[in-house]
N, CA and C atoms as a LAMMPS dump frame, in Angstrom:
ITEM: TIMESTEP
0
ITEM: NUMBER OF ATOMS
372
ITEM: BOX BOUNDS ff ff ff
-5.0000000000000000e+02 5.0000000000000000e+02
-5.0000000000000000e+02 5.0000000000000000e+02
-5.0000000000000000e+02 5.0000000000000000e+02
ITEM: ATOMS id mol type element x y z
1 1 1 N 0.041 -1.228 -18.568
2 1 2 C -0.54 -1.393 -17.319
3 1 3 C -2.393 -1.638 -17.605
4 2 1 N -2.484 -2.83 -16.728
5 2 2 C -4.212 -2.862 -17.224
6 2 3 C -4.777 -1.882 -16.781
7 3 1 N -6.536 -2.064 -17.057
8 3 2 C -7.213 -1.239 -16.51
9 3 3 C -7.293 -0.907 -14.978
10 4 1 N -7.648 0.333 -14.099
11 4 2 C -7.673 0.629 -13.284
12 4 3 C -9.326 -0.343 -12.4
13 5 1 N -9.001 -0.89 -11.192
14 5 2 C -9.869 -1.198 -10.523
15 5 3 C -10.542 0.101 -9.462
16 6 1 N -11.703 -0.251 -10.255
17 6 2 C -12.775 0.715 -8.824
18 6 3 C -13.487 0.103 -7.793
19 7 1 N -13.644 0.52 -6.904
20 7 2 C -14.166 -0.249 -5.853
21 7 3 C -14.96 0.807 -5.001
22 8 1 N -15.49 0.512 -3.732
23 8 2 C -16.301 1.488 -3.136
24 8 3 C -15.491 1.807 -2.019
25 9 1 N -15.843 2.806 -1.273
26 9 2 C -14.99 2.478 0.093
27 9 3 C -15.378 1.468 1.096
28 10 1 N -16.759 1.159 1.04
29 10 2 C -17.048 -0.315 1.628
30 10 3 C -16.306 -1.584 1.189
31 11 1 N -16.379 -1.562 0.086
32 11 2 C -15.442 -2.874 -0.688
33 11 3 C -14.402 -2.74 0.286
34 12 1 N -13.474 -1.419 -0.006
35 12 2 C -12.288 -1.472 0.099
36 12 3 C -12.022 -1.695 1.781
37 13 1 N -12.608 -1.349 2.55
38 13 2 C -12.601 -2.038 4.152
39 13 3 C -13.014 -2.994 4.44
40 14 1 N -13.773 -3.707 3.562
41 14 2 C -14.516 -5.066 3.785
42 14 3 C -13.092 -5.767 3.153
43 15 1 N -12.514 -5.484 2.344
44 15 2 C -10.769 -5.992 1.976
45 15 3 C -9.74 -5.873 3.104
46 16 1 N -9.793 -5.129 3.829
47 16 2 C -8.984 -4.79 4.565
48 16 3 C -9.41 -5.39 5.733
49 17 1 N -10.679 -5.86 6.375
50 17 2 C -11.194 -6.716 7.067
51 17 3 C -10.717 -8.224 6.732
52 18 1 N -10.96 -8.349 6.109
53 18 2 C -10.838 -10.176 5.485
54 18 3 C -9.436 -10.387 5.488
55 19 1 N -8.323 -9.33 5.563
56 19 2 C -7.029 -9.458 6.011
57 19 3 C -6.601 -10.179 7.337
58 20 1 N -7.658 -9.972 8.408
59 20 2 C -7.323 -11.177 9.687
60 20 3 C -6.229 -10.577 10.472
61 21 1 N -5.604 -9.42 10.296
62 21 2 C -4.528 -9.021 10.889
63 21 3 C -4.58 -8.994 12.74
64 22 1 N -4.025 -9.158 13.282
65 22 2 C -3.862 -8.245 14.636
66 22 3 C -4.621 -7.175 15.032
67 23 1 N -4.026 -6.432 14.247
68 23 2 C -4.478 -4.756 14.486
69 23 3 C -4.033 -4.103 12.786
70 24 1 N -4.98 -2.976 13.247
71 24 2 C -4.967 -1.863 12.307
72 24 3 C -3.481 -1.469 11.581
73 25 1 N -2.467 -1.371 12.039
74 25 2 C -0.984 -1.405 11.374
75 25 3 C -0.602 -2.258 10.785
76 26 1 N -1.179 -3.371 10.846
77 26 2 C -0.73 -4.612 10.187
78 26 3 C -1.582 -4.891 8.606
79 27 1 N -2.012 -3.97 8.551
80 27 2 C -3.09 -3.927 7.22
81 27 3 C -2.312 -3.685 5.932
82 28 1 N -2.123 -4.391 5.382
83 28 2 C -1.262 -4.337 3.891
84 28 3 C -1.681 -4.417 2.951
85 29 1 N -0.97 -3.611 1.79
86 29 2 C -1.178 -3.267 0.788
87 29 3 C -0.069 -3.712 0.082
88 30 1 N 0.457 -3.361 -1.733
89 30 2 C 1.22 -4.049 -2.479
90 30 3 C 1.449 -2.473 -3.467
91 31 1 N 2.891 -1.83 -3.443
92 31 2 C 3.084 -1.109 -4.729
93 31 3 C 2.974 -1.785 -6.024
94 32 1 N 2.27 -1.019 -6.636
95 32 2 C 1.758 -1.657 -8.12
96 32 3 C 3.251 -1.381 -9.009
97 33 1 N 4.178 -0.83 -8.37
98 33 2 C 5.535 -0.881 -9.222
99 33 3 C 6.198 -1.78 -8.673
100 34 1 N 6.299 -2.205 -7.664
101 34 2 C 7.307 -3.031 -7.383
102 34 3 C 6.985 -4.37 -6.435
103 35 1 N 5.787 -4.009 -6.638
104 35 2 C 4.673 -5.307 -5.71
105 35 3 C 5.086 -5.516 -4.248
106 36 1 N 6.271 -4.713 -3.21
107 36 2 C 6.066 -4.879 -2.262
108 36 3 C 4.862 -4.968 -1.612
109 37 1 N 4.909 -5.802 -0.118
110 37 2 C 3.4 -5.633 0.61
111 37 3 C 4.462 -5.089 1.506
112 38 1 N 3.397 -4.077 2.299
113 38 2 C 3.825 -2.974 2.784
114 38 3 C 2.762 -2.925 4.168
115 39 1 N 2.859 -2.102 5.292
116 39 2 C 1.479 -1.915 6.136
117 39 3 C 2.519 -0.303 6.918
118 40 1 N 1.294 -0.215 7.806
119 40 2 C 1.942 1.089 8.447
120 40 3 C 2.999 0.789 9.411
121 41 1 N 3.302 -0.644 9.846
122 41 2 C 4.244 -0.823 10.897
123 41 3 C 5.772 -0.764 9.786
124 42 1 N 5.161 -1.273 8.425
125 42 2 C 6.766 -1.547 7.929
126 42 3 C 7.122 0.069 7.528
127 43 1 N 6.176 0.978 7.282
128 43 2 C 6.506 2.371 7.533
129 43 3 C 7.436 2.866 8.573
130 44 1 N 6.848 2.4 9.914
131 44 2 C 7.2 2.885 10.98
132 44 3 C 8.817 2.567 10.864
133 45 1 N 8.986 1.286 10.855
134 45 2 C 10.008 0.472 10.348
135 45 3 C 10.897 1.356 9.405
136 46 1 N 10.753 1.645 8.928
137 46 2 C 11.533 2.334 7.676
138 46 3 C 12.038 3.735 8.03
139 47 1 N 11.095 4.383 9.176
140 47 2 C 12.043 5.652 9.767
141 47 3 C 10.437 6.451 9.289
142 48 1 N 9.495 6.44 8.472
143 48 2 C 8.841 7.527 7.834
144 48 3 C 7.985 8.08 8.825
145 49 1 N 7.753 7.328 10.123
146 49 2 C 7.246 8.17 10.94
147 49 3 C 7.639 7.619 12.311
148 50 1 N 6.944 7.942 13.52
149 50 2 C 7.154 7.345 15.026
150 50 3 C 6.122 6.488 15.367
151 51 1 N 4.771 6.528 14.823
152 51 2 C 3.85 5.721 15.098
153 51 3 C 2.637 6.02 13.552
154 52 1 N 1.501 5.084 14.039
155 52 2 C 0.542 5.093 12.955
156 52 3 C -0.098 6.343 12.224
157 53 1 N -0.2 6.957 13.273
158 53 2 C -0.769 8.305 13.223
159 53 3 C -0.022 9.08 12.247
160 54 1 N 1.287 9.201 12.383
161 54 2 C 2.3 10.239 11.507
162 54 3 C 2.628 8.889 10.327
163 55 1 N 2.368 8.098 10.015
164 55 2 C 2.348 7.646 8.535
165 55 3 C 1.01 6.722 7.798
166 56 1 N 0.037 7.307 8.29
167 56 2 C -1.397 6.978 8.083
168 56 3 C -1.246 7.798 6.364
169 57 1 N -0.68 9.457 6.328
170 57 2 C -0.928 9.381 4.9
171 57 3 C -0.054 8.928 3.816
172 58 1 N 0.941 8.274 4.431
173 58 2 C 1.808 7.672 3.503
174 58 3 C 1.275 5.642 2.68
175 59 1 N 0.456 5.361 3.68
176 59 2 C 0.07 4.143 3.652
177 59 3 C -0.923 3.696 2.614
178 60 1 N -0.804 2.849 1.627
179 60 2 C -1.112 2.725 0.136
180 60 3 C -1.019 3.981 -1.029
181 61 1 N -0.169 4.771 -0.494
182 61 2 C 0.35 6.045 -1.421
183 61 3 C 1.814 5.997 -1.992
184 62 1 N 2.489 5.732 -0.969
185 62 2 C 4.048 5.598 -1.072
186 62 3 C 4.702 4.593 -0.332
187 63 1 N 5.506 4.162 -1.739
188 63 2 C 6.338 3.077 -1.298
189 63 3 C 7.066 3.132 0.011
190 64 1 N 7.364 1.949 0.699
191 64 2 C 8.469 2.337 1.839
192 64 3 C 9.738 2.419 1.363
193 65 1 N 10.165 2.102 0.065
194 65 2 C 11.124 2.377 -0.24
195 65 3 C 11.444 3.913 -0.435
196 66 1 N 10.406 4.8 -0.228
197 66 2 C 10.99 6.275 -0.51
198 66 3 C 12.053 6.353 1.148
199 67 1 N 11.469 5.692 2.219
200 67 2 C 12.114 5.78 3.293
201 67 3 C 13.271 5.085 3.701
202 68 1 N 13.632 4.322 2.852
203 68 2 C 15 3.616 2.808
204 68 3 C 15.786 3.734 1.855
205 69 1 N 15.66 4.941 0.822
206 69 2 C 16.954 5.035 -0.024
207 69 3 C 16.668 4.491 -1.047
208 70 1 N 15.63 3.777 -1.495
209 70 2 C 15.837 2.959 -2.418
210 70 3 C 15.596 3.62 -3.755
211 71 1 N 16.069 3.18 -5.105
212 71 2 C 16.001 3.392 -6.171
213 71 3 C 14.605 3.332 -6.675
214 72 1 N 14.66 3.638 -8.039
215 72 2 C 13.289 3.446 -8.881
216 72 3 C 12.802 2.182 -9.153
217 73 1 N 11.484 2.123 -9.551
218 73 2 C 11.146 0.649 -10.008
219 73 3 C 11.927 0.403 -10.865
220 74 1 N 11.771 -1.06 -10.857
221 74 2 C 12.5 -1.834 -11.756
222 74 3 C 11.535 -1.977 -12.843
223 75 1 N 12.329 -2.821 -14.285
224 75 2 C 11.094 -3.106 -15.204
225 75 3 C 10.416 -3.786 -14.927
226 76 1 N 10.615 -4.709 -14.165
227 76 2 C 9.536 -6.04 -13.836
228 76 3 C 9.385 -6.045 -12.374
229 77 1 N 8.269 -5.796 -11.55
230 77 2 C 8.406 -5.688 -9.733
231 77 3 C 8.935 -7.026 -9.633
232 78 1 N 9.6 -6.845 -8.087
233 78 2 C 10.916 -7.65 -7.568
234 78 3 C 10.528 -8.019 -6.789
235 79 1 N 9.137 -7.255 -5.471
236 79 2 C 9.118 -7.306 -4.779
237 79 3 C 10.199 -6.628 -3.517
238 80 1 N 10.977 -6.253 -3.708
239 80 2 C 12.083 -5.106 -3.387
240 80 3 C 11.464 -3.732 -3.189
241 81 1 N 11.612 -3.135 -2.297
242 81 2 C 10.964 -1.66 -2.434
243 81 3 C 11.64 -0.987 -3.368
244 82 1 N 10.725 0.441 -3.901
245 82 2 C 11.03 1.326 -4.729
246 82 3 C 10.862 2.748 -4.037
247 83 1 N 11.089 3.534 -4.359
248 83 2 C 10.781 5.104 -4.54
249 83 3 C 9.581 5.579 -4.791
250 84 1 N 8.522 5.155 -5.353
251 84 2 C 7.153 5.24 -6.078
252 84 3 C 6.384 6.353 -5.367
253 85 1 N 5.332 7.042 -5.641
254 85 2 C 4.482 7.335 -4.895
255 85 3 C 3.388 7.763 -6.042
256 86 1 N 2.06 7.764 -5.376
257 86 2 C 0.879 7.916 -6.558
258 86 3 C 0.685 9.295 -6.677
259 87 1 N 1.478 10.076 -5.972
260 87 2 C 1.156 11.693 -5.841
261 87 3 C 1.823 12.567 -7.282
262 88 1 N 2.772 11.731 -8.602
263 88 2 C 3.359 12.405 -9.56
264 88 3 C 2.439 12.409 -10.392
265 89 1 N 3.144 12.736 -11.305
266 89 2 C 2.437 12.961 -12.747
267 89 3 C 1.797 11.803 -13.26
268 90 1 N 2.561 10.68 -13.58
269 90 2 C 2.275 9.224 -14.025
270 90 3 C 1.201 8.897 -13.001
271 91 1 N 0.066 8.251 -13.769
272 91 2 C -0.96 7.751 -13.146
273 91 3 C -0.85 5.916 -13.078
274 92 1 N -0.238 5.361 -12.624
275 92 2 C -0.088 3.801 -12.918
276 92 3 C -0.386 3.329 -11.999
277 93 1 N -1.488 3.468 -10.998
278 93 2 C -1.884 2.659 -10.339
279 93 3 C -2.993 1.499 -10.64
280 94 1 N -2.798 0.837 -9.864
281 94 2 C -3.943 -0.363 -10.635
282 94 3 C -5.197 -0.464 -9.505
283 95 1 N -5.573 0.132 -8.725
284 95 2 C -6.613 0.189 -7.537
285 95 3 C -7.567 1.793 -7.745
286 96 1 N -8.507 2.048 -7.625
287 96 2 C -9.087 3.91 -7.052
288 96 3 C -10.236 3.023 -6.367
289 97 1 N -10.211 3.844 -5.026
290 97 2 C -11.31 3.896 -4.304
291 97 3 C -11.868 4.614 -3.931
292 98 1 N -13.653 4.41 -4.426
293 98 2 C -14.39 5.517 -4.607
294 98 3 C -15.502 6.123 -3.762
295 99 1 N -15.401 7.074 -2.873
296 99 2 C -15.725 7.318 -1.99
297 99 3 C -17.175 8.086 -2.096
298 100 1 N -18.071 7.979 -0.782
299 100 2 C -19.631 7.975 -1.32
300 100 3 C -19.931 9.543 -2.052
301 101 1 N -19.068 10.731 -2.012
302 101 2 C -18.94 11.695 -2.718
303 101 3 C -18.877 11.619 -4.623
304 102 1 N -18.17 10.452 -4.722
305 102 2 C -18.115 9.803 -6.134
306 102 3 C -16.434 10.408 -6.474
307 103 1 N -15.939 10.883 -5.269
308 103 2 C -14.575 10.96 -5.95
309 103 3 C -13.82 9.805 -6.129
310 104 1 N -12.807 9.458 -7.081
311 104 2 C -11.915 8.228 -7.426
312 104 3 C -10.26 8.746 -6.844
313 105 1 N -10.239 8.067 -5.46
314 105 2 C -8.791 8.02 -4.972
315 105 3 C -7.731 7.024 -5.229
316 106 1 N -6.847 7.296 -5.677
317 106 2 C -5.926 6.2 -6.222
318 106 3 C -5.05 5.371 -5.171
319 107 1 N -5.105 4.274 -4.763
320 107 2 C -4.477 3.961 -4.11
321 107 3 C -3.668 2.458 -4.445
322 108 1 N -2.546 1.855 -3.719
323 108 2 C -2.023 0.661 -3.579
324 108 3 C -3.264 -0.151 -3.562
325 109 1 N -2.943 -1.746 -4.141
326 109 2 C -4.143 -2.523 -4.131
327 109 3 C -3.931 -3.052 -2.95
328 110 1 N -4.546 -3.725 -2.54
329 110 2 C -5.063 -4.469 -0.771
330 110 3 C -4.632 -5.466 -0.888
331 111 1 N -3.374 -6.254 -0.509
332 111 2 C -3.106 -7.123 -0.351
333 111 3 C -3.81 -8.353 0.517
334 112 1 N -3.574 -9.488 -0.679
335 112 2 C -4.074 -10.79 -0.039
336 112 3 C -4.552 -10.645 1.807
337 113 1 N -5.27 -11.445 1.948
338 113 2 C -4.997 -11.809 3.61
339 113 3 C -3.764 -12.771 3.849
340 114 1 N -3.669 -13.6 2.866
341 114 2 C -2.353 -14.606 2.912
342 114 3 C -0.97 -13.704 3.401
343 115 1 N -0.959 -12.664 2.027
344 115 2 C 0.01 -11.771 1.974
345 115 3 C 0.075 -10.933 3.23
346 116 1 N -0.978 -10.123 3.83
347 116 2 C -0.975 -9.563 5.12
348 116 3 C -0.279 -10.292 6.479
349 117 1 N -1.073 -11.875 6.35
350 117 2 C -0.381 -12.172 7.646
351 117 3 C 0.881 -12.757 7.481
352 118 1 N 1.344 -13.003 6.728
353 118 2 C 2.724 -13.32 6.258
354 118 3 C 4.002 -12.228 6.731
355 119 1 N 3.026 -11.054 6.47
356 119 2 C 3.854 -10.123 6.733
357 119 3 C 4.115 -9.656 8.281
358 120 1 N 2.612 -9.633 8.575
359 120 2 C 2.916 -9.507 9.983
360 120 3 C 3.924 -10.278 10.733
361 121 1 N 3.733 -11.667 10.241
362 121 2 C 4.632 -12.942 11.218
363 121 3 C 5.755 -12.75 10.922
364 122 1 N 6.349 -11.825 9.754
365 122 2 C 7.551 -11.55 9.507
366 122 3 C 7.995 -10.516 10.579
367 123 1 N 7.123 -9.65 10.929
368 123 2 C 7.466 -8.293 11.928
369 123 3 C 7.293 -7.123 11.787
370 124 1 N 6.715 -6.964 10.401
371 124 2 C 6.81 -5.823 9.581
372 124 3 C 5.43 -5.635 9.683
């Protein structure tokens, strides 16, 4: 696995704003293990919770596949959900968000603007 990219909270927010999606619930992230692009709406659709507030704790941290019964990550990312979460013993994330207090927080990568818009258009 390559080195972890460390960005500030302001940079993280700027990348999300650059996605130009219609609402906060459509901001998208990519699971570091399966490369699935997902949003809070994806998590709601998968049954992780009834609304954005209830799934906020999962976005960018737990793959949508955890809520659909998906299996573990495959040897190569294939874009299909997996059951990965960043809360385990293995630290295989690609992005870490540095908060003003100096803490680093593992996070799924921020999806590109094109990926985020495509996901929203697909209805997730």
